[in-house]
C-alpha positions in Angstrom: 147.1 93.6 117.7 146.5 89.9 117.3 144.2 89.7 120.3 141.9 92.4 118.9 141.6 90.5 115.6 140.9 87.2 117.5 138.2 89.0 119.5 136.6 90.3 116.3 136.8 86.9 114.7 135.1 85.3 117.8 132.3 87.9 117.8 131.7 87.3 114.0 131.6 83.5 114.6 129.0 84.0 117.4 126.9 86.3 115.3 127.0 83.9 112.4 126.0 81.0 114.6 129.4 79.4 114.3 130.1 75.9 115.6 132.6 77.0 118.2 130.7 78.3 121.2 132.5 80.5 123.6 132.3 81.0 127.3 133.9 84.4 127.3 131.3 86.9 128.7 132.9 89.8 126.9 132.4 88.1 123.5 128.8 87.1 124.3 128.0 90.6 125.5 129.5 92.3 122.5 127.8 89.9 120.1 124.5 90.5 121.8 125.0 94.3 121.5 125.7 94.0 117.8 122.6 91.8 117.0 120.2 93.5 114.7 117.1 91.5 115.4 115.4 92.1 118.8 115.0 89.2 121.2 111.8 87.1 120.6 110.2 88.4 123.9 110.4 92.0 122.6 108.6 91.0 119.4 105.9 89.3 121.4 105.4 92.4 123.5 105.1 94.6 120.5 102.7 92.2 118.8 100.5 92.2 121.9 100.5 96.0 122.1 99.6 96.3 118.4 96.8 93.7 118.8 95.4 95.6 121.8 95.3 98.9 119.8 93.7 97.2 116.9 91.0 95.7 119.1 90.1 99.0 120.6 90.7 101.8 118.0 90.5 105.4 119.0 87.2 107.0 118.2 87.1 110.1 116.2 84.1 112.3 115.5 82.8 112.4 111.9 79.9 114.4 110.5 79.4 118.2 110.4 80.5 120.7 113.0 78.1 122.9 114.9 76.4 125.8 113.1 78.5 128.6 114.6 81.8 126.9 113.8 80.6 126.1 110.2 79.4 129.8 109.7 82.7 131.2 110.9 84.7 128.7 108.8 82.8 129.6 105.7 83.0 133.3 106.3 86.8 133.1 106.9 87.1 130.9 103.8 85.2 133.5 101.7 87.4 136.3 103.0 90.6 134.4 102.1 89.1 133.5 98.6 88.2 137.2 98.0 91.8 138.2 98.9 93.2 135.4 96.7 91.1 136.1 93.6 91.6 139.9 94.2 95.4 139.4 94.2 95.2 137.4 90.9 92.8 139.7 89.1 93.5 143.2 90.6 97.2 142.9 91.5 98.1 146.1 89.6 95.5 148.1 91.5 96.6 146.7 94.8 100.2 147.5 94.1 99.4 151.0 93.0 97.3 151.6 96.0 100.1 150.5 98.3 102.7 152.5 96.3 104.7 149.4 95.4 105.9 147.9 92.2 103.7 145.3 90.6 105.1 141.8 90.2 102.6 139.6 88.4 104.2 136.4 89.4 104.2 137.3 93.1 100.6 138.4 93.1 99.5 135.3 91.2 101.3 133.0 93.6 99.9 134.9 96.6 96.5 134.5 95.1 96.9 130.8 94.7 98.0 130.5 98.3 95.1 132.5 99.6 92.6 130.4 97.6 94.2 127.3 99.1 93.8 128.8 102.6 90.2 129.7 101.8 89.5 126.1 100.7 91.2 124.8 103.9 89.0 127.1 106.0 85.8 126.0 104.2 86.7 122.4 104.6 86.3 122.9 108.4 82.7 123.7 107.8 82.1 120.5 105.8 83.6 117.8 108.1 84.6 117.6 111.7 87.6 115.5 110.6 89.0 118.5 108.8 88.1 121.0 111.5 91.4 120.8 113.6 93.5 121.3 110.5 91.3 124.2 109.4 91.6 125.9 112.7 95.3 125.4 113.2 96.1 126.7 109.7 93.5 129.5 109.2 93.0 131.1 112.6 96.7 132.1 112.9 96.8 133.2 109.3 93.8 135.5 109.8 95.3 136.9 113.0 98.7 137.5 111.3 97.1 139.2 108.4 95.1 141.5 110.7 98.2 142.4 112.7 100.1 143.1 109.6 97.3 145.1 108.0 97.1 147.6 110.9 99.8 149.6 109.2 98.0 149.7 105.9 95.1 152.0 107.1 97.1 155.1 106.2 98.2 153.9 102.7 95.6 151.4 101.5 92.4 151.4 103.5 90.7 148.7 101.4 93.4 146.2 102.2 93.5 147.2 105.8 89.7 146.7 106.0 90.0 143.2 104.5 92.8 142.2 106.8 90.9 143.5 109.9 87.8 141.5 108.8 90.0 138.4 108.3 91.3 138.8 111.8 87.9 139.3 113.3 86.6 136.2 111.5 89.7 134.2 112.6 89.0 135.1 116.3 85.3 134.1 115.8 86.3 130.8 114.2 88.8 130.0 117.0 86.3 131.0 119.7 83.4 128.9 118.1 85.7 125.9 117.7 87.0 126.2 121.3 83.4 126.5 122.6 82.4 123.4 120.7 85.4 121.4 121.9 84.9 122.4 125.5 81.2 121.5 125.4 82.3 117.9 124.8 79.1 117.1 123.1 79.0 115.9 119.5 76.8 118.2 117.4 73.7 117.2 115.6 74.5 114.8 112.8 77.8 113.8 114.4 78.7 110.2 114.9 81.8 108.3 115.9 83.8 106.0 113.7 87.0 104.0 114.1 
């Protein structure tokens, strides 16, 4: 037991920069393994990498997206906004049409979420910087609503029609975005910034 405490004491002295240096390789190895600060060479390598990245920043496109992408983004945004405002304003009518109980809180919160989704979709029409977020959030949402809305045709055709439209607009938005990305050309008015 005494030997273990001696080893711990020796390691603590080496870590503290004690005046009694040791030649024991086990103590030196254990002390190096317990060191919290990296060796100076590692810090120099990290600083060099950070400096290289800062000197040549990644370029990203800014400006407006192409007209097809913008039109699809605005159309999908409007469809989401219509659903959101409709849920907040006509929640009783929607619930009655679907044969479900009306829950004011649920319909209001759904409406807020759909208004936020509509705003996200429309943001993709305003700036290319927002476009990836807009596509990644709104295209799957539109497709999911369309798939879920298929079952509503027999019980609430108005909702099913809206969800089908949202799905079609989501597909158009995704296709227009993919076409723009694959073309590899910045659209009119686009420029690059750091």
